C-alpha angles and dihedrals in degrees: 000000000000122000126184119202119193128188141133147119093097141021087250089071096041105051096050090049091053090049090054092048090054090054092047089053091049092051098037111019095179097050114125107235132187125185116202117195138160122271093254094058100036092099091048090054092049091051093048091050096049090102091059102026149033124223117248110179107285094001142065111212125194115246094223096031117043091195101080125090141160120227135185122238129184115246139170130216122215109217118219132160126208125224095019117148122208092262091054091070088063097037090054094038093150090059092042093054098038102039111015097042112020094026092053092047089055089042092056093053090044089054091050091049090050091050092052093047091047092051092047094049094045097040096088108076092212092059097047119113122237090232138002124219111205109196096184144265132098091289089072097059100075091042092050093049091050090048090055091055092051092041093238110159115241135190123209129206117201114191102182132074088244120045118240123240095261093051093045089056094047101039098084094064098035119122089219134001113205119196129208093204123058115271129207126257089241090059093050091048091050093044111031090184092063116099136172111229103154123233117303114237131167119274089246090074098085137119115288127210121243093255089050091049090052091048089052090052090052091047089057090045095249123138103265091209093056126078116255128213117196117200118194137166094188131261093318094038133223119268093203095048089048094050094047090048088053090054098047100032098099090055093043092055090058091073109013146028115250132210115189123194098197096184133234094271097053106024096101090058090054103048091106087074088069085085087076091055099087121177130189122182090344090306122120106236100176101052091228128111132170130197134187088216130343117218092198100054091150089063095042093049089041088059092052127100091193129019124202112198149147114265102251111149096237093050089049090051091051092050090046090054090052092043099228135165104249141195110200121203105189119200104234099199097065116114113275089008086254094160090054091051093046090052096043092054092054092044090055089053091050088241098121143015115238133206118176116236094235093051091047091053092049092050116015090184088073088072093042092052094046092050091049091048093053095042089055094044109067093168092053090048091052092048093050091046092051092050092048091048090060087066092061121101107193092188096053095109093048092047091052093045090054092049091051093048092047091057097040 
């Protein structure tokens, strides 16, 4: 049995795919698995698979199963921004020229390259997989289109409330479309191949006891008796979240410890904040730490009393698994405004506090005041955390693995 898994473009597409692969291996240890991802995220995939694999040149092979490997594939992203008026294209001329014009030219040729590579790899009948799992992101589009031509069944997983462009194009011919967010009965009746599975996350994203939370704080050198706020913009980071943190950090440190994951893309611009990270005899005296990227996010977020984050679906699923009080800062300009819709849904349920990115940038004290409110309101934090925890589906990875194996 051969299974192809495809995902890339962001960590939110990579980590769920790895969780599903682990479950496939548990259920079908001798299945032949390939993971195709874009060049940018190839290293991320290899790091995430170190527990189940060892890198051999262009491949990552599973220690117990020699039939799993990770391969690069070209891909191109089409840049679009929601809620832009005509004048915005001139106001943000640097973005217009860099992303919307030059970026989309490169994206088009990247897409064509990915299409050619997909056709070449799938052309030989002997090398074709029995089924393809498309986790999402622009990297999936050329593979899905090639799969259609060769009549290879494929399964899609859409994490967000609103489907992305690649998934919208591929949905009509998909064998199954799995959703991370709950879907209505009317939708399942209209589309029998639609199913709600939840968002796959690793088994390490689960609720931690108070003693465990305190031990995590100590492991990261924070004062276990003091509240901890973790601010993260994901693996690449968020420039706006970083800059607002810079502005409000002195006031934050008056009442809480702060852990900032600045992200690989923006870390270099934030190194000046290291002046707040004071150590004495290997003890953290300032209750502030900053990382470029943290490989044990489950432990760092597990240590937190409040998490401030973007509103990507995978990150929300991880926080739901941990059951944490959360402040979401959705980025409004993303296509389909999916982060805004993800956040709005949770705000309506009372499962998260939400501050729009634009409002935060206009008045950084909005974030400061909301953090302070939650830090000083343990009952409110507990209530929000419980409501967010109801969104978690611990069996999502296993459910998806079973669906994939059923159609293989």
